N, C-alpha and C positions, 0 to 999 in steps of 0.2 A: 567192658561193662563192669561196674563195681558190684561185688558180691554183697548184697544187703545194704541197708542204710542205718546209720547210727541215730538219726532223728533227734539230734541235740539232747542226748541222754543226760549230759552233765552241764549243759549250757542253756541259755535262753533261745527260744525259737525266733529267728529273725523275721522281719516282715515279709521277705521274699519267699519264706517257707510256709507262710500261713495259707490255709485252704478256704474255699468258699463255704459258707455256713451249711449249705445243703449237703455238701460232701461229708462233712462231719456228722450232720444229722442222720444221714443214712446209716452210718456206722453206729451211732448211739441207738437208733431204732433196732439195729441188729443185736445190740447188747441186751436190750430190754425184752425183745420178743423171743425169749427162750422157752424151752419146754417147761421149766419150773413155773413160769408165768401162766402157762396153759393149765398146769396142774393146780395152781393157786385159784384160778378162775373157776375150775371145776369144784374145788372145795367150797368156795363161796356159793356157787349156784346150787350145790347139794343141800346147803343149810340155810339158804335165804330165798325169799321171793325175788323174782327177776329184777325189779326196779330197785329193791333194797341193795342187791349185789352191785348194780350199776352205781348207786350212790356211794357205796363203800369204796369201789374202785376209783371213783372220781375224787373223793376226799383224800384218799391215800396218795393218788398221783399228784394232786395239788401240793400236799405237804412235802412230798419227795422232791418235787420240782423246785420248791422254795429253797431247800437245802442245796440242791445241785446247782442252782443258779448262783447262790451266794458264794459257795466254794469255787464254782467254775469260773466266776469272774476274776477271782484272785489268780487262777492259773492263766487266764487269758491276758491279764494285765502284765504279769511277770514272765510269761512264756516258759515256765518251769514245771517239770513233772512233780507229782505230789511229794515223793520222798525228798527230793532236793529242796523244794519249796519249804518244807517243814523245818529246815535248819533256821529259817528266819521268821517262822510263824509259830514260835512257842516251844519247839522241841530241841533246838540246838544240834550240834554235830553228832553227839552220841545218840540222842533221841531219834534223830533221822535215820541212823543206822539200824536201830531196833525196828523202827517203823518199816524201813525198806525190807528187812528180813521177814517181818510179819506179812507184808503184802506179797512177797515172793512165795512164802509157804502156802498162804491161802489160795492165791491164783494158780499156782502149780498144782495144788491138790485138786481144785475144781477142774482144771484142765484135764487131769488124769481121769477123774470120775466121768466127765462128759465124753471124753475120747473112748473110754471103755463102753459107754452106752451106745455110741455110734457103731463101734465094732461089733457089739452083740446084735444090733439091728441088721447090719449087713450080712453077718453070718447066718442069721435066721432066714434071710431072704434068698441069698445066693446059694447057700448050702454047699459051697465048693471048698473053702478053706475055713479053719476055725476062727472064732472070735478074736483070740490074741493076735493073729496075723493081721486081721482087718484093723484092729486097734492101732497096731504099729503103723500100718499104711496111712490111716487117717491122721495119726499124730505127725507123721513125717510131712504130709501135705500141708497141714496147718503150720508146722514149724517153718517150712520154706516160705509160706506167705508172710508170717510174722517177721521173719528174719529180713525179708526184703523191704519192710517198712510200711508206713502208713498209706502210701499211695497204692501199693499192692493190696493192702487190707481194704482200702476204699473200693477198688474194683471188684474184689471178692464180694463185698456187701452189695454192690450194684446188681450182682447176679443172684446171690444167695437169698437176699431179703425178698425180692419179688417172687422167687421160686417158692420160698417157704410160705408166703402169704397165699399164693395161688393153690398150693397143695393143701393148706389148712382150710381154705374156703371150700375146696372139693370135699374134704373130710367132713366138715359140718353139714354141707348140703346133702351128702350121701347118707349120713346117719340121723339127721333130724328132719323128718318129713312133715311134722305137725307143729307149726309155729304156735298153735293155740296153747301148747303146754307152757309157754312162757308166762302166761297170765295166771297159772295155777300156783298152788302152795309149794313150798320147798319140799323136794322129794326125800330129804333126810332129816336128821336131828337139827334143831334150830341153832343158828349161830347169831350172837348178838352183834349189833352194829360196831361197838367199840372193839370187840375181838376181831371182827372182819377188817376194820381199818388197821389194826395192829398187824395183821397178817400181810396186808398190802404194803405197808411201810417197811416191814422187815424183809420183804422180798428183794428190795433193791437199795437199802440204806448203805450198803458197802460201796456200790457203784457211785452213789451220790457223794460219799466221803472222799473217793479218789478221783473225782471228776477232773482235776487239773491235768491228769495224764492225757486226756482227750481235748479239753478246752484250750490248752496252750496253743493249739493250732488255729484258733479262731482269730479273726481280724478285729473284732469289736465286742463290747459287752452286749450289744443288741443281738449279735450272732449267737452268743451264749444262750440268751433267752429264747430265741427262735429254735435253736437246736434242741434245747431242753424240753420245750413245750411240744414241738412237732416230732422230734426224734425220740425223746424219753417218755413223756407223759402219754403221748398218743400210742406209742408202742405198748406200754404197760396196759393201757385201757383196751386197745383193740384185741390183743391176745388174751387178756383176762376175760373179756366179754365172750370170746369164742369158747373158752372153757366153761363159762356160765351157761351158755346155750347148750353145749354138749351134756352138761350135768342135768339140766332140766329135760332135755329131749330124751336122754337114755336112762336117767335115774341112777347115775353112777359117778363116782369120782375117779374111777380107774381109766385115766386117759391113755396110759401105756397099753392097757388091755384093749382099748378101742383101736389103737394103732395096730396092734398085733392081729386083731380080728379082721381089720381092713385088709391086711395082707399085701403081698406083692411089693413091687418096688416103690409104689407111692408112699406107703407107710414108712419104708426104710429111708426114702429121700426126705420125708418130713423131719425125721430124726437127724439125718446127716446135715441138712441145711441149717437146722436149728443149732446144732453143735458147732458147725463151721463158723458161723457169724458171731458167736460169742467167745469161742475158744481162742481165736487169734488174739483177741484183746486180753483174755486171761494170761496168755503167754507173753504178750507185749508188756503188760503191767508187771508181771513177775520179773522179766528181764530188767526193767527200769529200777525196780526195787533192789535187785541184786547188784546192779552197776553202782548204785548209790552206796550200798552196804560195803562193798570192797573199796570204794573210794574213801569213805568216811573212816573205816576201821584200819585198812592196810595201806591207804594212799595209792592204791592200784587202779589205774584207769583202764578198764577192760571194755572192749567194744560191745555195744548193745547187741550187735548182730551175733558175735561169738557167744555171748551169754544166752541169747535166745536159742541158739542151736544146742547148747549144753542142756539148758532147762527143758527144751522140747524133747530131746532124746530121753532124758531122765523121766519126764512125765509120761511119755509114750510107753516106755519100758514098764513103768509101774502100772499103767493101764492094762497092758498086755498080761501082766502077771496077776492082775486083779487085786493088787495090794491096796490101792487107794480107796476101794470101797469099804475097807475096814476102818478108815479114818474119817468117815463122813461126819460123825458126831464131833470129832476134834475140829474139823473144818468149820462146822457151824459155831463151835465155841470161839474160834478165832474171829468170827464175824462180829462178836460183841465188842471187840476192841476198836472198831473203826468209827462208830458214831462219836465217841469222845474226841477223836482226832479232828473231826470236822468242827466240833464245838470249840476246841482250843485254837485252831487255825482262824476261825471266824472272830473269836474274841481278841486275839493278838493283832490281826490285820486291820480290823475295822474299829476297835474300841481302845485297847491298851496301847498299841502302836509303839511298843518298846523298840522294835527293830524295823519299823515301817520306813523311816527315812533312809536307813542304810540300804535296804533292798531297792528302793525307788531311785535313789541318787546315783546308783551304779549302773543303771540301764545304759546301753544294752549289754553290759558285762555282768558277770556274776560277782557279788561281793567277795572281797578277798579275805574276809574274816567272818567268823560266826561264833556264837556262844558254844563252848564245849558241851555243856548240858545245863538244863534249867531245873533246879531241884523242885520247884513248885509243880512243874509238869510231871515229874517222876511220881508225885503223890496223887495229883489230880487225875491223871490218865487212868490208872487201874482202879482208883476209888470210884470214879464216875461209872466205869464199866460194870463193876460189881453191884453198886447201889442201883443203877439203872436196870440191871438184869433181874434183880430180886425185889424191886419195889412192887408192892401189892396192887398198884393202880397204874394206868397208862401203858404206853408201848415202850419196851425196854430200850430200843434204839433212840427214840425221841427223848426218853427220860435221861439217858446218859449224855446225849448231846447237849441238852439244855443245862444239865447239872455241870458238865465240864465248862461250858461257856460262862456260867455264873461264877463258878469257883475261880476260874482264871481271871475274870474281870476283877473279882474281889482281891485276888493276889496282886494284881497290878496296882490297884488303888492303895493297897497297904504296903506297897513297895517291897514285896516278897520275891520279886523276880531277879534275885541276885544270881550271878553266874560267873564263870571264868570264860574269858574270850580266847578262842583258838585262832591264831593267825595262820594264813595259808603259807605253806612251804614254798621255797623258791621254785621247786619243780612244778607245783600246782599253779603258781602265778604265771610261769612260762606257758604251761599247757592251756591256761585260760585265755 
């Protein structure tokens, strides 16, 4: 038996390795049905009437789906993960290395945060061993699953997603016995519709931007649409709605407090299943980003499986030490750099097409050359992130995505996308 799967970390996913759309959709559903989405729904429900919160969730999910489909189709057509794909979609060799490192830092950080959350829940319930030990155990289990590849992750989702939904339904039914409260006013301070939609979009814009990591396993563009709508939008909507119901029924946004008061293994299992089905993808995307980083910077081809084990052990250790919780604000700051990535990729692939022919003409192989770096992107990427974040109107993620798209298209029309071309080395050509 082969220890782990590399899952074409540096090459295109061939047709024989593509998966049925529903298999990928279950995993996408697992990504979006996280505790953070439940907390988001509770925040909306606390500050909005029930049907207003439903409308905000719906609009936000539709906008996110549009971005995820547009970016995801690129991944499906080219069969490449986000970091590798970015070499020919506006970022160049050096830019893709930076992007891969940012993806790795962000995903590893959130892996540690959520692993620590699961460890604390299990420690509070079992009372046998301390939280750091539970965090290590949970982290090791998730690392093994992610190291074994997408097929193992799919089977984990087949178990964890239904379990999470069943436990969550039990939690709602137990704590909300008067559905009449759903027709009443918001229990807390009012939240405007634009603010609510902003919160919904911000909750998963990073996942939409790095959609190719998952959609490269699809067989067609239609599969991307079905997976995004049924696996992504439905997941965000259902779990967000559960949070809205809890907020109206209990008059609180403290979902974690409700879980604690529920007590027993049910509350702990809700946390564990929620963490399990999103954290394997956090670790998976982190390993893909680092594989690309070492390939781009040092020309080192490191196995995705090996990188997953290294990153998983590091993230689990940080979770056990409680260090990652000190960096939550930094991790949220990293999130603002991802929307412009999607804007630049969309502009290059669909409109400017400076490297479109090169990436298409080399199928099923990976192009043997790529731009070393694209000066225009070096300016557009951070500028869009900063302007989008501090703009007085709109949603920061959408602002930065649209701005990056527009600026890159303008740069292409003005012939500002000059660059140096990096040729593949003999070693890389043989490995490809």
